[in-house]
Biotite code that builds the C-alpha atoms (Angstrom):
import biotite.structure as struc

atoms = struc.array([
    struc.Atom([-0.003, 0.003, 0.000], chain_id="A", res_id=1, res_name="MET", atom_name="CA", element="C"),
    struc.Atom([1.319, 3.480, -0.810], chain_id="A", res_id=2, res_name="PRO", atom_name="CA", element="C"),
    struc.Atom([1.443, 4.814, 2.759], chain_id="A", res_id=3, res_name="TYR", atom_name="CA", element="C"),
    struc.Atom([2.509, 8.433, 2.911], chain_id="A", res_id=4, res_name="LEU", atom_name="CA", element="C"),
    struc.Atom([5.434, 7.938, 5.281], chain_id="A", res_id=5, res_name="ARG", atom_name="CA", element="C"),
    struc.Atom([7.934, 10.462, 3.932], chain_id="A", res_id=6, res_name="THR", atom_name="CA", element="C"),
    struc.Atom([8.319, 13.820, 5.772], chain_id="A", res_id=7, res_name="PRO", atom_name="CA", element="C"),
    struc.Atom([5.422, 16.019, 4.700], chain_id="A", res_id=8, res_name="CYS", atom_name="CA", element="C"),
    struc.Atom([4.421, 19.638, 5.094], chain_id="A", res_id=9, res_name="CYS", atom_name="CA", element="C"),
    struc.Atom([2.390, 19.727, 8.288], chain_id="A", res_id=10, res_name="ARG", atom_name="CA", element="C"),
    struc.Atom([-0.091, 22.108, 6.656], chain_id="A", res_id=11, res_name="VAL", atom_name="CA", element="C"),
    struc.Atom([-0.826, 20.608, 3.225], chain_id="A", res_id=12, res_name="CYS", atom_name="CA", element="C"),
    struc.Atom([0.660, 17.064, 3.524], chain_id="A", res_id=13, res_name="ALA", atom_name="CA", element="C"),
    struc.Atom([2.888, 17.387, 0.438], chain_id="A", res_id=14, res_name="LEU", atom_name="CA", element="C"),
    struc.Atom([6.269, 15.661, 0.811], chain_id="A", res_id=15, res_name="PRO", atom_name="CA", element="C"),
    struc.Atom([9.142, 18.010, 1.710], chain_id="A", res_id=16, res_name="ILE", atom_name="CA", element="C"),
    struc.Atom([12.622, 17.236, 3.019], chain_id="A", res_id=17, res_name="PRO", atom_name="CA", element="C"),
    struc.Atom([12.243, 18.522, 6.591], chain_id="A", res_id=18, res_name="ASP", atom_name="CA", element="C"),
    struc.Atom([8.533, 17.886, 7.262], chain_id="A", res_id=19, res_name="GLY", atom_name="CA", element="C"),
    struc.Atom([7.874, 21.420, 8.512], chain_id="A", res_id=20, res_name="ASP", atom_name="CA", element="C"),
    struc.Atom([5.942, 23.889, 6.312], chain_id="A", res_id=21, res_name="VAL", atom_name="CA", element="C"),
    struc.Atom([6.374, 24.096, 2.560], chain_id="A", res_id=22, res_name="CYS", atom_name="CA", element="C"),
    struc.Atom([7.006, 27.327, 0.686], chain_id="A", res_id=23, res_name="GLY", atom_name="CA", element="C"),
    struc.Atom([3.502, 27.302, -0.836], chain_id="A", res_id=24, res_name="GLY", atom_name="CA", element="C"),
    struc.Atom([1.849, 27.188, 2.565], chain_id="A", res_id=25, res_name="CYS", atom_name="CA", element="C"),
    struc.Atom([4.197, 29.891, 3.912], chain_id="A", res_id=26, res_name="LEU", atom_name="CA", element="C"),
    struc.Atom([3.388, 32.247, 1.047], chain_id="A", res_id=27, res_name="SER", atom_name="CA", element="C"),
    struc.Atom([-0.347, 31.475, 0.788], chain_id="A", res_id=28, res_name="GLU", atom_name="CA", element="C"),
    struc.Atom([-1.535, 29.717, 3.948], chain_id="A", res_id=29, res_name="PRO", atom_name="CA", element="C"),
    struc.Atom([-4.787, 27.761, 3.536], chain_id="A", res_id=30, res_name="PRO", atom_name="CA", element="C"),
    struc.Atom([-7.740, 28.258, 5.851], chain_id="A", res_id=31, res_name="ALA", atom_name="CA", element="C"),
    struc.Atom([-7.038, 24.888, 7.517], chain_id="A", res_id=32, res_name="PHE", atom_name="CA", element="C"),
    struc.Atom([-4.236, 24.485, 10.062], chain_id="A", res_id=33, res_name="ASP", atom_name="CA", element="C"),
    struc.Atom([-2.978, 21.047, 9.106], chain_id="A", res_id=34, res_name="SER", atom_name="CA", element="C"),
    struc.Atom([-3.607, 18.120, 6.794], chain_id="A", res_id=35, res_name="ALA", atom_name="CA", element="C"),
    struc.Atom([-3.182, 14.410, 7.423], chain_id="A", res_id=36, res_name="ARG", atom_name="CA", element="C"),
    struc.Atom([-3.278, 11.701, 4.759], chain_id="A", res_id=37, res_name="ALA", atom_name="CA", element="C"),
    struc.Atom([-2.867, 7.958, 5.152], chain_id="A", res_id=38, res_name="ALA", atom_name="CA", element="C"),
    struc.Atom([-1.803, 7.257, 1.551], chain_id="A", res_id=39, res_name="PHE", atom_name="CA", element="C"),
    struc.Atom([-0.584, 8.827, -1.609], chain_id="A", res_id=40, res_name="SER", atom_name="CA", element="C"),
    struc.Atom([-3.262, 8.658, -4.294], chain_id="A", res_id=41, res_name="TYR", atom_name="CA", element="C"),
    struc.Atom([-1.777, 5.861, -6.353], chain_id="A", res_id=42, res_name="SER", atom_name="CA", element="C"),
    struc.Atom([-2.425, 2.197, -7.084], chain_id="A", res_id=43, res_name="PHE", atom_name="CA", element="C"),
    struc.Atom([-4.102, 0.328, -5.427], chain_id="A", res_id=44, res_name="PRO", atom_name="CA", element="C"),
    struc.Atom([-5.559, 3.058, -3.162], chain_id="A", res_id=45, res_name="VAL", atom_name="CA", element="C"),
    struc.Atom([-6.833, 5.052, -6.134], chain_id="A", res_id=46, res_name="ASP", atom_name="CA", element="C"),
    struc.Atom([-8.753, 1.978, -7.333], chain_id="A", res_id=47, res_name="ALA", atom_name="CA", element="C"),
    struc.Atom([-10.221, 1.375, -3.867], chain_id="A", res_id=48, res_name="LEU", atom_name="CA", element="C"),
    struc.Atom([-11.382, 4.958, -3.519], chain_id="A", res_id=49, res_name="ILE", atom_name="CA", element="C"),
    struc.Atom([-12.900, 4.924, -6.998], chain_id="A", res_id=50, res_name="GLN", atom_name="CA", element="C"),
    struc.Atom([-14.724, 1.672, -6.238], chain_id="A", res_id=51, res_name="ALA", atom_name="CA", element="C"),
    struc.Atom([-16.166, 3.243, -3.085], chain_id="A", res_id=52, res_name="LEU", atom_name="CA", element="C"),
    struc.Atom([-17.037, 6.555, -4.707], chain_id="A", res_id=53, res_name="LYS", atom_name="CA", element="C"),
    struc.Atom([-18.262, 5.583, -8.166], chain_id="A", res_id=54, res_name="TYR", atom_name="CA", element="C"),
    struc.Atom([-19.324, 1.925, -7.798], chain_id="A", res_id=55, res_name="GLN", atom_name="CA", element="C"),
    struc.Atom([-20.934, 2.172, -4.369], chain_id="A", res_id=56, res_name="GLY", atom_name="CA", element="C"),
    struc.Atom([-18.690, -0.431, -2.758], chain_id="A", res_id=57, res_name="ASN", atom_name="CA", element="C"),
    struc.Atom([-19.427, 0.752, 0.793], chain_id="A", res_id=58, res_name="LEU", atom_name="CA", element="C"),
    struc.Atom([-17.604, -2.241, 2.281], chain_id="A", res_id=59, res_name="ALA", atom_name="CA", element="C"),
    struc.Atom([-14.373, -0.347, 1.503], chain_id="A", res_id=60, res_name="LEU", atom_name="CA", element="C"),
    struc.Atom([-15.261, 2.570, 3.790], chain_id="A", res_id=61, res_name="ALA", atom_name="CA", element="C"),
    struc.Atom([-14.178, 0.801, 7.036], chain_id="A", res_id=62, res_name="PRO", atom_name="CA", element="C"),
    struc.Atom([-10.804, -0.142, 5.499], chain_id="A", res_id=63, res_name="ILE", atom_name="CA", element="C"),
    struc.Atom([-10.122, 3.386, 4.316], chain_id="A", res_id=64, res_name="LEU", atom_name="CA", element="C"),
    struc.Atom([-11.370, 4.943, 7.576], chain_id="A", res_id=65, res_name="ALA", atom_name="CA", element="C"),
    struc.Atom([-9.147, 2.675, 9.662], chain_id="A", res_id=66, res_name="ALA", atom_name="CA", element="C"),
    struc.Atom([-6.062, 3.697, 7.661], chain_id="A", res_id=67, res_name="ALA", atom_name="CA", element="C"),
    struc.Atom([-6.944, 7.355, 8.070], chain_id="A", res_id=68, res_name="LEU", atom_name="CA", element="C"),
    struc.Atom([-7.661, 7.029, 11.764], chain_id="A", res_id=69, res_name="LEU", atom_name="CA", element="C"),
    struc.Atom([-4.234, 5.484, 12.310], chain_id="A", res_id=70, res_name="SER", atom_name="CA", element="C"),
    struc.Atom([-2.643, 8.701, 10.935], chain_id="A", res_id=71, res_name="GLU", atom_name="CA", element="C"),
    struc.Atom([-4.896, 11.254, 12.676], chain_id="A", res_id=72, res_name="ALA", atom_name="CA", element="C"),
    struc.Atom([-4.209, 11.914, 16.324], chain_id="A", res_id=73, res_name="ASP", atom_name="CA", element="C"),
    struc.Atom([-5.234, 15.517, 16.999], chain_id="A", res_id=74, res_name="VAL", atom_name="CA", element="C"),
    struc.Atom([-7.686, 15.965, 19.917], chain_id="A", res_id=75, res_name="PRO", atom_name="CA", element="C"),
    struc.Atom([-10.932, 17.287, 18.431], chain_id="A", res_id=76, res_name="LEU", atom_name="CA", element="C"),
    struc.Atom([-14.417, 18.414, 19.240], chain_id="A", res_id=77, res_name="ASP", atom_name="CA", element="C"),
    struc.Atom([-16.079, 17.527, 15.913], chain_id="A", res_id=78, res_name="TYR", atom_name="CA", element="C"),
    struc.Atom([-15.726, 15.711, 12.624], chain_id="A", res_id=79, res_name="LEU", atom_name="CA", element="C"),
    struc.Atom([-17.296, 17.336, 9.546], chain_id="A", res_id=80, res_name="ILE", atom_name="CA", element="C"),
    struc.Atom([-17.540, 15.384, 6.287], chain_id="A", res_id=81, res_name="PRO", atom_name="CA", element="C"),
    struc.Atom([-17.123, 17.377, 3.075], chain_id="A", res_id=82, res_name="VAL", atom_name="CA", element="C"),
    struc.Atom([-20.700, 17.737, 1.814], chain_id="A", res_id=83, res_name="PRO", atom_name="CA", element="C"),
    struc.Atom([-21.857, 16.856, -1.673], chain_id="A", res_id=84, res_name="LEU", atom_name="CA", element="C"),
    struc.Atom([-24.312, 18.944, -3.634], chain_id="A", res_id=85, res_name="SER", atom_name="CA", element="C"),
    struc.Atom([-27.906, 17.737, -3.582], chain_id="A", res_id=86, res_name="GLY", atom_name="CA", element="C"),
    struc.Atom([-27.657, 16.765, -7.265], chain_id="A", res_id=87, res_name="VAL", atom_name="CA", element="C"),
    struc.Atom([-24.480, 14.690, -6.744], chain_id="A", res_id=88, res_name="ARG", atom_name="CA", element="C"),
    struc.Atom([-25.889, 13.070, -3.578], chain_id="A", res_id=89, res_name="LEU", atom_name="CA", element="C"),
    struc.Atom([-29.032, 12.001, -5.439], chain_id="A", res_id=90, res_name="ARG", atom_name="CA", element="C"),
    struc.Atom([-26.952, 10.633, -8.353], chain_id="A", res_id=91, res_name="GLU", atom_name="CA", element="C"),
    struc.Atom([-24.552, 8.684, -6.111], chain_id="A", res_id=92, res_name="ARG", atom_name="CA", element="C"),
    struc.Atom([-26.975, 7.776, -3.313], chain_id="A", res_id=93, res_name="GLY", atom_name="CA", element="C"),
    struc.Atom([-24.420, 8.370, -0.571], chain_id="A", res_id=94, res_name="PHE", atom_name="CA", element="C"),
    struc.Atom([-21.589, 10.691, 0.439], chain_id="A", res_id=95, res_name="ASN", atom_name="CA", element="C"),
    struc.Atom([-18.277, 8.779, 0.593], chain_id="A", res_id=96, res_name="GLN", atom_name="CA", element="C"),
    struc.Atom([-16.785, 11.367, 2.984], chain_id="A", res_id=97, res_name="ALA", atom_name="CA", element="C"),
    struc.Atom([-19.726, 10.845, 5.354], chain_id="A", res_id=98, res_name="LEU", atom_name="CA", element="C"),
    struc.Atom([-19.383, 7.047, 5.169], chain_id="A", res_id=99, res_name="GLU", atom_name="CA", element="C"),
    struc.Atom([-15.694, 7.331, 6.140], chain_id="A", res_id=100, res_name="ILE", atom_name="CA", element="C"),
    struc.Atom([-16.444, 9.950, 8.842], chain_id="A", res_id=101, res_name="ALA", atom_name="CA", element="C"),
    struc.Atom([-19.121, 7.762, 10.477], chain_id="A", res_id=102, res_name="LYS", atom_name="CA", element="C"),
    struc.Atom([-16.596, 5.023, 11.090], chain_id="A", res_id=103, res_name="ILE", atom_name="CA", element="C"),
    struc.Atom([-13.938, 7.445, 12.375], chain_id="A", res_id=104, res_name="ILE", atom_name="CA", element="C"),
    struc.Atom([-16.486, 8.967, 14.741], chain_id="A", res_id=105, res_name="SER", atom_name="CA", element="C"),
    struc.Atom([-17.572, 5.577, 16.062], chain_id="A", res_id=106, res_name="ARG", atom_name="CA", element="C"),
    struc.Atom([-13.984, 4.364, 16.560], chain_id="A", res_id=107, res_name="GLU", atom_name="CA", element="C"),
    struc.Atom([-12.592, 7.632, 18.021], chain_id="A", res_id=108, res_name="SER", atom_name="CA", element="C"),
    struc.Atom([-15.534, 8.849, 20.037], chain_id="A", res_id=109, res_name="GLY", atom_name="CA", element="C"),
    struc.Atom([-15.375, 12.275, 18.345], chain_id="A", res_id=110, res_name="VAL", atom_name="CA", element="C"),
    struc.Atom([-18.823, 13.712, 17.562], chain_id="A", res_id=111, res_name="SER", atom_name="CA", element="C"),
    struc.Atom([-19.854, 13.771, 13.944], chain_id="A", res_id=112, res_name="LEU", atom_name="CA", element="C"),
    struc.Atom([-21.711, 16.831, 12.614], chain_id="A", res_id=113, res_name="LEU", atom_name="CA", element="C"),
    struc.Atom([-23.641, 15.413, 9.683], chain_id="A", res_id=114, res_name="ILE", atom_name="CA", element="C"),
    struc.Atom([-25.762, 18.386, 8.614], chain_id="A", res_id=115, res_name="ASP", atom_name="CA", element="C"),
    struc.Atom([-23.712, 21.277, 10.017], chain_id="A", res_id=116, res_name="SER", atom_name="CA", element="C"),
    struc.Atom([-22.301, 22.251, 6.600], chain_id="A", res_id=117, res_name="CYS", atom_name="CA", element="C"),
    struc.Atom([-23.798, 22.187, 3.172], chain_id="A", res_id=118, res_name="GLY", atom_name="CA", element="C"),
    struc.Atom([-22.860, 22.740, -0.408], chain_id="A", res_id=119, res_name="ARG", atom_name="CA", element="C"),
    struc.Atom([-24.771, 25.714, -1.704], chain_id="A", res_id=120, res_name="ILE", atom_name="CA", element="C"),
    struc.Atom([-23.406, 25.625, -5.242], chain_id="A", res_id=121, res_name="LEU", atom_name="CA", element="C"),
    struc.Atom([-23.691, 22.646, -7.579], chain_id="A", res_id=122, res_name="ASP", atom_name="CA", element="C"),
    struc.Atom([-20.292, 22.893, -9.231], chain_id="A", res_id=123, res_name="THR", atom_name="CA", element="C"),
    struc.Atom([-18.758, 20.564, -11.804], chain_id="A", res_id=124, res_name="PRO", atom_name="CA", element="C"),
    struc.Atom([-16.707, 17.750, -10.201], chain_id="A", res_id=125, res_name="PRO", atom_name="CA", element="C"),
    struc.Atom([-13.228, 18.924, -9.271], chain_id="A", res_id=126, res_name="GLN", atom_name="CA", element="C"),
    struc.Atom([-11.700, 15.676, -10.607], chain_id="A", res_id=127, res_name="ALA", atom_name="CA", element="C"),
    struc.Atom([-12.627, 16.675, -14.177], chain_id="A", res_id=128, res_name="GLY", atom_name="CA", element="C"),
    struc.Atom([-10.961, 20.065, -14.061], chain_id="A", res_id=129, res_name="LEU", atom_name="CA", element="C"),
    struc.Atom([-7.398, 21.260, -14.628], chain_id="A", res_id=130, res_name="PRO", atom_name="CA", element="C"),
    struc.Atom([-5.670, 22.138, -11.327], chain_id="A", res_id=131, res_name="TRP", atom_name="CA", element="C"),
    struc.Atom([-5.633, 25.878, -12.154], chain_id="A", res_id=132, res_name="LYS", atom_name="CA", element="C"),
    struc.Atom([-9.437, 26.024, -12.577], chain_id="A", res_id=133, res_name="GLU", atom_name="CA", element="C"),
    struc.Atom([-10.318, 24.243, -9.350], chain_id="A", res_id=134, res_name="ARG", atom_name="CA", element="C"),
    struc.Atom([-10.080, 27.286, -7.039], chain_id="A", res_id=135, res_name="THR", atom_name="CA", element="C"),
    struc.Atom([-12.522, 29.326, -9.172], chain_id="A", res_id=136, res_name="LYS", atom_name="CA", element="C"),
    struc.Atom([-14.865, 26.393, -9.585], chain_id="A", res_id=137, res_name="ASN", atom_name="CA", element="C"),
    struc.Atom([-15.339, 25.808, -5.848], chain_id="A", res_id=138, res_name="ILE", atom_name="CA", element="C"),
    struc.Atom([-15.203, 29.397, -4.519], chain_id="A", res_id=139, res_name="ARG", atom_name="CA", element="C"),
    struc.Atom([-18.092, 30.112, -2.153], chain_id="A", res_id=140, res_name="GLY", atom_name="CA", element="C"),
    struc.Atom([-19.578, 26.648, -2.589], chain_id="A", res_id=141, res_name="ALA", atom_name="CA", element="C"),
    struc.Atom([-20.041, 25.868, 1.139], chain_id="A", res_id=142, res_name="PHE", atom_name="CA", element="C"),
    struc.Atom([-21.946, 27.172, 4.124], chain_id="A", res_id=143, res_name="MET", atom_name="CA", element="C"),
    struc.Atom([-21.919, 26.240, 7.778], chain_id="A", res_id=144, res_name="CYS", atom_name="CA", element="C"),
    struc.Atom([-25.011, 26.615, 9.951], chain_id="A", res_id=145, res_name="ASN", atom_name="CA", element="C"),
    struc.Atom([-23.735, 25.645, 13.433], chain_id="A", res_id=146, res_name="VAL", atom_name="CA", element="C"),
    struc.Atom([-21.872, 27.665, 16.060], chain_id="A", res_id=147, res_name="ASN", atom_name="CA", element="C"),
    struc.Atom([-18.332, 26.331, 16.260], chain_id="A", res_id=148, res_name="LEU", atom_name="CA", element="C"),
    struc.Atom([-16.928, 29.101, 18.488], chain_id="A", res_id=149, res_name="ARG", atom_name="CA", element="C"),
    struc.Atom([-13.734, 27.864, 20.179], chain_id="A", res_id=150, res_name="GLY", atom_name="CA", element="C"),
    struc.Atom([-14.006, 24.354, 18.706], chain_id="A", res_id=151, res_name="LYS", atom_name="CA", element="C"),
    struc.Atom([-11.422, 22.134, 17.067], chain_id="A", res_id=152, res_name="LYS", atom_name="CA", element="C"),
    struc.Atom([-12.677, 20.294, 13.996], chain_id="A", res_id=153, res_name="VAL", atom_name="CA", element="C"),
    struc.Atom([-11.448, 17.901, 11.322], chain_id="A", res_id=154, res_name="ALA", atom_name="CA", element="C"),
    struc.Atom([-12.856, 18.038, 7.805], chain_id="A", res_id=155, res_name="LEU", atom_name="CA", element="C"),
    struc.Atom([-13.049, 14.522, 6.386], chain_id="A", res_id=156, res_name="ILE", atom_name="CA", element="C"),
    struc.Atom([-12.668, 13.695, 2.698], chain_id="A", res_id=157, res_name="ASP", atom_name="CA", element="C"),
    struc.Atom([-11.473, 10.842, 0.510], chain_id="A", res_id=158, res_name="ASP", atom_name="CA", element="C"),
    struc.Atom([-8.870, 12.599, -1.644], chain_id="A", res_id=159, res_name="VAL", atom_name="CA", element="C"),
    struc.Atom([-6.987, 15.886, -1.471], chain_id="A", res_id=160, res_name="MET", atom_name="CA", element="C"),
    struc.Atom([-5.540, 17.049, -4.781], chain_id="A", res_id=161, res_name="THR", atom_name="CA", element="C"),
    struc.Atom([-5.042, 20.806, -4.811], chain_id="A", res_id=162, res_name="THR", atom_name="CA", element="C"),
    struc.Atom([-6.700, 21.346, -1.441], chain_id="A", res_id=163, res_name="GLY", atom_name="CA", element="C"),
    struc.Atom([-9.159, 23.909, -2.789], chain_id="A", res_id=164, res_name="THR", atom_name="CA", element="C"),
    struc.Atom([-12.313, 22.020, -1.705], chain_id="A", res_id=165, res_name="THR", atom_name="CA", element="C"),
    struc.Atom([-11.033, 21.606, 1.825], chain_id="A", res_id=166, res_name="LEU", atom_name="CA", element="C"),
    struc.Atom([-9.809, 25.200, 1.857], chain_id="A", res_id=167, res_name="ASN", atom_name="CA", element="C"),
    struc.Atom([-13.271, 26.534, 0.894], chain_id="A", res_id=168, res_name="GLU", atom_name="CA", element="C"),
    struc.Atom([-15.008, 24.401, 3.500], chain_id="A", res_id=169, res_name="LEU", atom_name="CA", element="C"),
    struc.Atom([-12.437, 25.501, 6.084], chain_id="A", res_id=170, res_name="ALA", atom_name="CA", element="C"),
    struc.Atom([-13.290, 29.161, 5.320], chain_id="A", res_id=171, res_name="LYS", atom_name="CA", element="C"),
    struc.Atom([-16.982, 28.450, 5.997], chain_id="A", res_id=172, res_name="ALA", atom_name="CA", element="C"),
    struc.Atom([-16.160, 26.644, 9.244], chain_id="A", res_id=173, res_name="VAL", atom_name="CA", element="C"),
    struc.Atom([-13.865, 29.465, 10.370], chain_id="A", res_id=174, res_name="ARG", atom_name="CA", element="C"),
    struc.Atom([-16.650, 32.015, 9.796], chain_id="A", res_id=175, res_name="LYS", atom_name="CA", element="C"),
    struc.Atom([-18.652, 30.066, 12.359], chain_id="A", res_id=176, res_name="ARG", atom_name="CA", element="C"),
    struc.Atom([-15.906, 30.376, 14.972], chain_id="A", res_id=177, res_name="GLY", atom_name="CA", element="C"),
    struc.Atom([-13.780, 27.215, 14.731], chain_id="A", res_id=178, res_name="ALA", atom_name="CA", element="C"),
    struc.Atom([-10.356, 27.951, 16.246], chain_id="A", res_id=179, res_name="THR", atom_name="CA", element="C"),
    struc.Atom([-8.592, 24.928, 14.761], chain_id="A", res_id=180, res_name="GLU", atom_name="CA", element="C"),
    struc.Atom([-9.423, 23.273, 11.460], chain_id="A", res_id=181, res_name="VAL", atom_name="CA", element="C"),
    struc.Atom([-7.683, 20.092, 10.325], chain_id="A", res_id=182, res_name="ASN", atom_name="CA", element="C"),
    struc.Atom([-8.062, 18.362, 6.979], chain_id="A", res_id=183, res_name="ALA", atom_name="CA", element="C"),
    struc.Atom([-8.085, 14.551, 7.200], chain_id="A", res_id=184, res_name="TRP", atom_name="CA", element="C"),
    struc.Atom([-8.042, 12.662, 3.929], chain_id="A", res_id=185, res_name="VAL", atom_name="CA", element="C"),
    struc.Atom([-7.558, 9.058, 3.022], chain_id="A", res_id=186, res_name="VAL", atom_name="CA", element="C"),
    struc.Atom([-5.202, 9.898, 0.147], chain_id="A", res_id=187, res_name="ALA", atom_name="CA", element="C"),
    struc.Atom([-3.137, 12.869, -1.040], chain_id="A", res_id=188, res_name="ARG", atom_name="CA", element="C"),
    struc.Atom([-2.480, 13.376, -4.717], chain_id="A", res_id=189, res_name="THR", atom_name="CA", element="C"),
    struc.Atom([1.218, 14.059, -5.218], chain_id="A", res_id=190, res_name="LEU", atom_name="CA", element="C"),
    struc.Atom([2.548, 16.303, -7.992], chain_id="A", res_id=191, res_name="PRO", atom_name="CA", element="C"),
    struc.Atom([4.136, 14.446, -10.927], chain_id="A", res_id=192, res_name="PRO", atom_name="CA", element="C"),
])
């Protein structure tokens, strides 16, 4: 399995020699404080995530959640899965981030906020867009409707590529008062 064991930027989880903070995060810090990933997004993890996400193989969610939970050790108040748009949720029938987050919540004892955040824009899937267009595509797509003043949260998703989706959700969560926002993903796409 392609575990992400090399030293990584503690903010965006991209590999760097010293494992501190990369130049990109120093020059343009994201709205989240840190990112954790269990794997790099490569074979066979990419195939497992795609089978969960696009083929509805929900039996893979516990395996992926367990790997992520083994890498995530920050004390938290809440877990928040990255929400899907209503259209995408109806098409797919489930939210893969929620399925992973349910298991992490059950195993860790950290409360899961299922309906605290929502996607208010139905944007094209990020996976089908060039990296440079992803920020514009997702801008302003999320809202948060719960008071998170003084709380530490982790945003849960399956894959982090550019980090723009998690960054936009982190902005919405910060507006509601969260003092610490972590991004927990099963896999991190690494640059070529």
